[in-house]
C-alpha positions as CSV (number, residue, x, y, z in Angstrom):
1,M,0.1,0.1,0.1
2,L,1.3,3.3,-1.0
3,V,0.7,6.5,1.2
4,M,0.9,10.2,0.4
5,A,0.8,12.9,2.9
6,L,-2.3,15.3,2.8
7,G,-1.4,18.6,1.0
8,A,-2.7,21.3,-1.5
9,V,-3.3,20.0,-5.1
10,P,-4.3,22.5,-7.7
11,G,-7.7,21.6,-9.0
12,V,-8.9,22.2,-12.3
13,M,-12.5,21.3,-13.3
14,A,-13.3,19.2,-16.5
15,T,-14.1,21.2,-19.7
16,P,-17.7,20.5,-20.7
17,V,-18.3,19.4,-24.4
18,A,-21.3,18.3,-26.6
19,G,-24.2,15.8,-26.2
20,W,-26.8,14.8,-23.3
21,A,-28.7,11.8,-22.3
22,K,-32.3,10.4,-22.2
23,A,-33.3,10.0,-18.6
24,R,-32.8,6.2,-17.5
25,P,-31.9,6.7,-13.7
26,K,-31.1,4.1,-11.3
27,H,-31.4,4.9,-7.6
28,G,-30.7,3.5,-4.2
29,E,-27.6,1.8,-5.0
30,A,-24.0,1.6,-3.0
31,V,-21.5,3.9,-4.6
32,V,-18.1,2.2,-4.6
33,E,-15.2,4.5,-5.4
34,L,-11.6,3.3,-5.9
35,F,-8.7,5.5,-6.0
36,T,-5.8,4.2,-7.8
37,A,-2.6,4.8,-9.9
38,Q,-0.9,3.0,-12.7
39,G,2.3,3.8,-11.0
40,C,1.1,2.1,-7.8
41,A,2.5,-1.3,-7.6
42,S,-0.3,-2.7,-5.1
43,C,-3.1,-1.2,-7.2
44,K,-3.4,-4.0,-9.8
45,E,-5.4,-6.5,-7.8
46,A,-7.6,-3.5,-6.8
47,N,-8.3,-2.7,-10.3
48,K,-9.3,-6.3,-11.0
49,L,-11.6,-6.4,-8.0
50,A,-13.3,-2.9,-9.1
51,A,-13.9,-4.5,-12.7
52,K,-15.8,-7.5,-11.3
53,L,-17.6,-5.2,-8.9
54,A,-18.8,-3.2,-12.1
55,D,-20.9,-6.1,-13.1
56,R,-22.7,-6.5,-10.0
57,P,-26.1,-5.3,-10.0
58,G,-27.0,-2.7,-7.3
59,L,-23.6,-1.1,-7.5
60,I,-22.4,2.2,-9.2
61,V,-18.4,1.7,-9.4
62,L,-16.3,4.6,-10.1
63,T,-12.5,4.4,-10.8
64,W,-10.4,7.5,-10.0
65,A,-6.9,7.5,-11.2
66,V,-5.0,10.0,-8.9
67,D,-1.9,11.8,-10.1
68,Y,0.6,11.9,-6.9
69,W,2.5,8.8,-7.9
70,D,3.6,10.0,-11.4
71,Y,6.8,11.2,-10.1
72,L,7.9,7.3,-9.8
73,G,8.5,7.5,-13.6
74,W,5.1,6.9,-15.3
75,K,2.4,9.5,-15.8
76,D,-1.1,8.2,-15.2
77,T,-3.0,8.2,-18.6
78,F,-6.2,8.7,-16.9
79,A,-5.4,10.9,-13.7
80,Q,-6.6,14.5,-13.3
81,P,-5.8,16.7,-10.3
82,E,-9.4,17.2,-9.2
83,F,-9.8,13.5,-8.5
84,T,-6.9,13.6,-6.1
85,L,-8.8,16.5,-4.5
86,R,-11.6,14.4,-3.9
87,Q,-9.7,11.8,-2.3
88,K,-8.3,14.5,0.0
89,A,-11.6,15.6,0.6
90,F,-12.6,12.1,2.1
91,A,-9.6,11.9,4.0
92,R,-10.2,14.9,6.0
93,H,-13.8,13.5,6.5
94,L,-13.0,9.8,7.1
95,G,-9.4,9.6,8.1
96,P,-6.7,8.7,8.0
97,Q,-5.3,12.2,7.4
98,D,-3.0,10.7,4.6
99,V,-4.1,9.5,1.2
100,Y,-3.3,6.2,0.0
101,T,-3.6,3.9,-3.0
102,P,-5.6,1.5,-3.5
103,Q,-8.3,3.0,-1.6
104,V,-12.0,2.2,-1.5
105,V,-14.8,4.5,-0.3
106,V,-18.3,3.0,-0.1
107,N,-21.3,5.6,0.0
108,G,-18.8,8.2,1.2
109,D,-18.9,7.2,4.9
110,A,-16.6,4.2,5.0
111,Q,-13.2,3.4,3.7
112,V,-11.0,0.3,3.3
113,S,-7.9,-0.8,1.4
114,G,-8.8,-1.4,-2.3
115,D,-7.1,-4.8,-2.5
116,D,-9.1,-6.1,0.5
117,S,-11.9,-8.0,-1.3
118,A,-13.4,-9.3,2.0
119,G,-13.2,-5.7,3.6
120,V,-14.7,-4.1,0.5
121,D,-17.5,-6.9,0.4
122,T,-18.3,-6.2,4.2
123,L,-18.7,-2.2,3.6
124,I,-20.9,-3.0,0.6
125,R,-23.2,-5.3,2.7
126,A,-23.5,-2.7,5.4
127,A,-24.4,0.0,2.9
128,G,-27.0,-2.3,1.4
129,Q,-28.5,-2.7,5.1
130,S,-28.5,1.0,5.8
131,R,-31.6,3.0,5.3
132,R,-30.8,6.4,3.5
133,H,-33.4,9.2,3.0
134,S,-32.3,9.7,-0.3
135,P,-33.4,13.0,-2.2
136,P,-35.3,12.0,-5.5
137,I,-33.1,12.9,-8.7
138,R,-34.5,13.2,-12.1
139,F,-32.9,13.7,-15.4
140,L,-34.7,16.1,-17.5
141,S,-34.8,15.9,-21.4
142,S,-33.7,19.6,-21.7
143,G,-30.3,18.7,-20.4
144,H,-31.1,19.4,-17.0
145,V,-31.2,17.5,-13.6
146,R,-33.7,18.0,-10.7
147,V,-32.8,17.1,-7.1
148,G,-35.9,17.1,-4.9
149,S,-36.9,17.7,-1.2
150,G,-35.1,16.1,1.4
151,H,-32.9,16.7,4.6
152,A,-29.5,18.3,3.7
153,P,-27.2,17.7,6.7
154,A,-25.6,21.0,8.3
155,G,-28.0,22.8,6.0
156,R,-26.2,22.1,2.6
157,A,-24.8,19.4,0.3
158,D,-23.0,19.4,-2.8
159,V,-24.3,18.1,-6.1
160,W,-21.6,16.5,-8.2
161,L,-21.8,15.4,-11.8
162,V,-19.6,12.4,-12.7
163,R,-18.9,10.8,-16.2
164,Y,-17.2,7.6,-16.6
165,D,-16.2,5.1,-19.4
166,P,-17.9,1.7,-18.7
167,R,-15.5,-0.3,-21.1
168,E,-12.7,-2.3,-19.7
169,Q,-9.5,-0.7,-20.8
170,D,-6.0,-2.3,-20.3
171,V,-3.0,-0.1,-20.1
172,E,0.7,-1.3,-20.7
173,V,2.9,0.7,-18.2
174,K,6.2,1.2,-19.5
175,A,8.1,3.0,-16.6
176,G,8.1,3.1,-12.9
177,D,7.3,0.4,-10.6
178,N,4.9,-1.4,-12.8
179,R,7.1,-1.4,-15.7
180,G,5.9,-4.0,-18.3
181,A,2.7,-4.8,-16.5
182,T,-0.7,-4.5,-18.2
183,V,-3.3,-2.6,-15.8
184,V,-6.7,-3.6,-16.1
185,H,-9.3,-0.4,-15.8
186,R,-13.1,-0.4,-15.6
187,N,-15.4,2.6,-15.0
188,V,-12.7,5.0,-15.4
189,V,-13.9,8.7,-14.4
190,R,-13.5,11.1,-17.2
191,Q,-15.2,14.2,-15.9
192,L,-16.2,15.6,-12.5
193,V,-18.1,18.8,-12.3
194,R,-19.9,20.4,-9.1
195,L,-23.2,21.3,-10.2
196,G,-24.0,23.5,-7.1
197,A,-25.4,23.5,-3.5
198,W,-28.7,21.7,-2.5
199,R,-30.1,22.9,0.7
200,G,-33.1,20.4,1.2
201,Q,-35.5,22.2,-1.2
202,P,-36.2,21.4,-4.9
203,V,-33.5,22.7,-7.2
204,T,-32.7,22.3,-11.0
205,F,-29.3,22.2,-12.6
206,K,-28.1,22.8,-16.1
207,T,-25.9,19.9,-16.9
208,P,-22.6,20.3,-19.1
209,D,-22.1,18.1,-22.3
210,P,-20.0,15.1,-22.2
211,T,-16.4,15.3,-22.7
212,G,-16.1,12.1,-24.8
213,P,-18.6,9.5,-26.4
214,K,-20.3,6.7,-24.8
215,L,-19.9,8.0,-21.2
216,A,-22.1,7.0,-18.2
217,T,-23.3,9.8,-16.3
218,V,-23.8,9.8,-12.4
219,V,-25.2,12.4,-10.4
220,L,-24.4,12.5,-6.5
221,V,-25.9,14.4,-3.7
222,Q,-23.0,14.5,-1.1
223,G,-22.6,16.2,2.2
224,A,-20.3,19.3,1.7
225,R,-16.5,18.8,1.8
226,G,-16.4,15.2,1.2
227,G,-19.3,13.9,3.3
228,P,-21.3,10.8,2.9
229,I,-23.3,10.6,-0.3
230,L,-27.1,11.0,0.3
231,G,-28.3,10.0,-3.0
232,E,-27.1,9.2,-6.7
233,A,-28.8,8.5,-10.0
234,E,-27.3,7.3,-13.3
235,T,-28.0,7.5,-17.1
236,R,-26.0,7.0,-20.3
237,S,-25.1,9.5,-22.9
238,R,-26.8,9.7,-26.5
239,K,-23.4,10.3,-28.1
240,P,-22.5,7.3,-30.3
């Protein structure tokens, strides 16, 4: 397991481009987030586990590539600075105060090492047994998303749009600790945008266009500054 001390990393929001989706939302599922890096020697098994979980009904699995291991000699082909910032927000909320890879966070309120398959299963089962009062989330055909009424902890939550590539992608690493290895990826996040705040009252947000073709779209309602996930909905892009 690799560990990196918590510190400031510049954030850059993804640039929106064309296309949107017909609403086909899924609700009430556990959100499983893997923080990983192609330069992390212990991440290969965690990536394989995430790929298997991606096929399990009732889960939304997101693979976040972080950039803080690029210095080992290989620049991660999927990493973005804002993905590292997301992990750091979880670290402040959940502990430990250091970020590490591989890490799995389930529903934003529990974390475990990403190569601990039994531990990941335990968190998923616990998430399935918990009863969350999720706000309703509806995708509108006009390229908007609406979050309905509910309880916003501490008066405010953040609404995030996440787009990921559901395909399996194999990357041959040519330098660093994983030199010569092929790393499996599934559900790689390609776009992260904060849509705005939700304060418990119905609110509608304009959604940016996808940055690439055939991306799945997830909207998360999440406690502010890396808090627990209160609700989620998913749909698919119309772009070919």
